[in-house]
N, C-alpha and C positions, 0 to 999 in steps of 0.2 A: 644486219639482216632482220627484216621484220618477220613476225610469226608466219604470215602468209607466204613470204618468200621461202621459208624453210620447207614448205610443201612442194615447191616448184621442182620440176625435173628437166629443166631447160637444157637441151642438147645432150642429155644422157642417152646411152645406148642400152636398149633392153632386148631381152629374148623371152618370149612367152610360149610355152608348149601347150598343146590342146587348145589353141586359139582360133580354130576354124569355126567354133560355135560356143554357145553356153557361157559359163563363167570365164573361161580363158579368153574368149573373144571380147567380152565386156571389159575385162581388165586390160587387155592390150589397147583397146580404144581409150580407156581412161588414162593410161600412161602417156599416150600420145597427146591427149587433151592437156595434160600437165606439162608437156613440152618435150617428151622423149621421142627418139626414133626407135621403132619397134620391129624386131624380127619375129614373124609369125610362123611358128613351127607346128606342123600337124601332118598326119598321114593323109588327110583330106586336102590336097593341094588346091582344089577348086574353092573350098571353103576358106582356106588360108588367103587366097587371092581376094576374096570378097572382103575379108577383114582388112587386108592391105588397102583396098580402095577406100574404106572408111577412114583409115589412118591418114591417107594422103589428102583427103578432103579437108583435113585439119591442118594441112601445111607441113606435115612431118614426113620423114622418109620411112620406108618400110621394105622388108624383105619377106618373101614367101618361100619357106623352106620345107620340102617334103622330108619327113623323118619319122622313124619308128623309135620311140624312146626306150624300147627294150633292147635295142641293138647299139652297143658301145660305139661302133665306128660311125653310125649315123648321127648319134648325139654329138660326138666329137666333131664331125663334119659340119653340123649346124653351128656350133660355136666357132669353128674355124672360118665359116662363111661370114659371120658377123665381124670377126677380126679383120679378115681381108677387105671387107667392105667399109668398115667404120673405124678400124684401128684399136678398138677397145670394147669391153663389155662391163657395164656398170650395174645392171639389174638383171636378175634371172627370176622368172616366175614359172614354177613348175605345176601345171594344171592338168596335164593329160591324165585321164583315168577312165575306168569302166566299172560297171557293177553288174553282177550276175546273181540271181536269186537261187536259193536252195536250202533245204534243211541240212544241217551239218552232217548227218549220217548219210545223206544222198549225194553230196557234192562229189563230182568226179575229179580224179587227179588232174585231168586236162583243164577243167574249169578252175581248180585251185591254182594251178601253175599260171594260167593266163592272167587271172586277177592279180596274183602276187607279182608277176612279171611287170605288168603295166603300172600298178598302183604303188608298188614299193621299189622293186628293182629299177623301174624307170626314173623315179625320183632320185634314187641313189646315183644312177649314172649321170643324170643332169646336174645334181649338186657337185659331183666329182669333177665333171668337165668344166662347169662354170667356176667352181671354187679354185681350181688350179690356175685359171687365167686371172681371176681377181686377186689371188694371193700374190701373184707376181707384181701387181701394182700396189698391193697393200690397201685396197679399197674395193667395196662392192656390197650389194645387198641382194640376198636370195630370199624369195617368198615361196613357200610350199603350200599348195592348196590341199588341205587334209580333209577333215569332215568331223561332224559330231559323232560319227561312227567310230572314231578313235577313242571316244570317251564313254559311249553307252552301247548297249545291245539293242539294235533297232527293232521296232515292231510297227505294224504287223508283218512287214516284209522281213524275210530271213536271208542273210547273206554273210555267214561267218567268215568266209574268205575275204570279203570286202572289209569287214570290221578289223580283221587281223592285219591286213595290209595297211589300213589307215592308221592303226595304232603303231605299227612299225614306222610309218612315215613321220608320225608325231615325234617318236623317240629319236629317229634319225635327225630330225631338225635340231633337237636339243644337243645331240652329239656333235654335229657339225658346228653349231653355235659355240659350244664349249671349246672345241679344238681350234677354232679360227678367230675367236674374239680378240685375242692379243695380236692378231696379224691384220686387223683392219676390215675383216669381212663379217658382216652380220647375217644371221640366218633366223628367220621367223616363219610362222605359219598362220594360216587362216583356216578355221573349221566352220564351213558353211552348214547351216541347217537344211531342212527339206526345201528344195528349190526347184522351180519349174524350168527345166532345160530340156533339150532334145534327149538327154540320157534318162530323164524321169518322165517323159511325156507318155510312156506306155503304162504308167501306174494306173491301176484300176481305181474307179471312183471311190470304192470303200477304203482303199489304202490312203488316198488323199484325204478322205473324210477323217480318218484316224489321225493323220498328221495335223490337220486343222484343229481337231478337238483337243489336241495335246500341245498346241502352240498358244501361249498366253496372248500374243498379239493378234491371233485369229486370222492370220494370212500366211501363205507360203512365201518363201523368198523368191526374189527375181535376181538375175545375174547382176543387175546394176547395184544391188544392195552391198556388193563386195568391192565396188570400185574405190570408194573412199579409203577403206582399210588398206587396200593394195598400194595406193598412192602414198599413204602415210608410212607404211613399212618400207617402201622403196626410197623414200625421201629422207632428207636431213632432219625432218621433224621427229623422226624416231632414232636419232643418232646414238642414243644411249640405251637402246633396246635390242636385245638379242636373246634367242632361245625361248621366245614367248609365242604362245598360240592364242590368237584372237578368235573367240567363239562368237559367231554372228548367226543367231538362230531364232530370233523372235521370241526368245525366252523358253524354247523347247526343253532345254536341259535343266530348267529350274524345277520342273515337276517330275 
């Protein structure tokens, strides 16, 4: 196998959550470009269908699946749909997430629960459902989309519940990796920096200015900046790698 061949995902079966837009959508398309068939999972079925259209123009198969990652039965149904359609699951990318701002003393219990449910519990439920299937075959790769917020306290925006959830997802990745390493399933994560997506589009000009001023590369991230890392972690090119978090932030966490 050549080094370039080791990055190929030819005929592998992937599931990507939060793939109706943003980073999840970009990664789903990248996996298809590398040769995978991709199940697009999101609450936004219309957006999921748009992602599927992009995948199918690349000559790959796709599935649009409406699911809420905070609901165990819907996550399990999404995985079951992939199995019924394609017979196996090789790759899971867990990208669904939300961010709500607020000073820690003002965060409501409802907002705390909502963010933790989606950004931490959702990744747990996805890892659990994907992992069970992969462990049966003794093979598979899971990639969790975390955040630099797992490693730092953000500024100027404040969202302690988001930071807490992402830190939990970072550690969950390591726990799953440690428990499953000897059984053929790898689990890694990507921590994106400040990125222009539909989720961050509302950020005020002064917020984005602070992000830019504190990013050594002097630009914000784009969803496409994470495609290569996702393909690498999903592929045989990273076959001896598990429990690792790839920070991709234009140097933001250096300062």
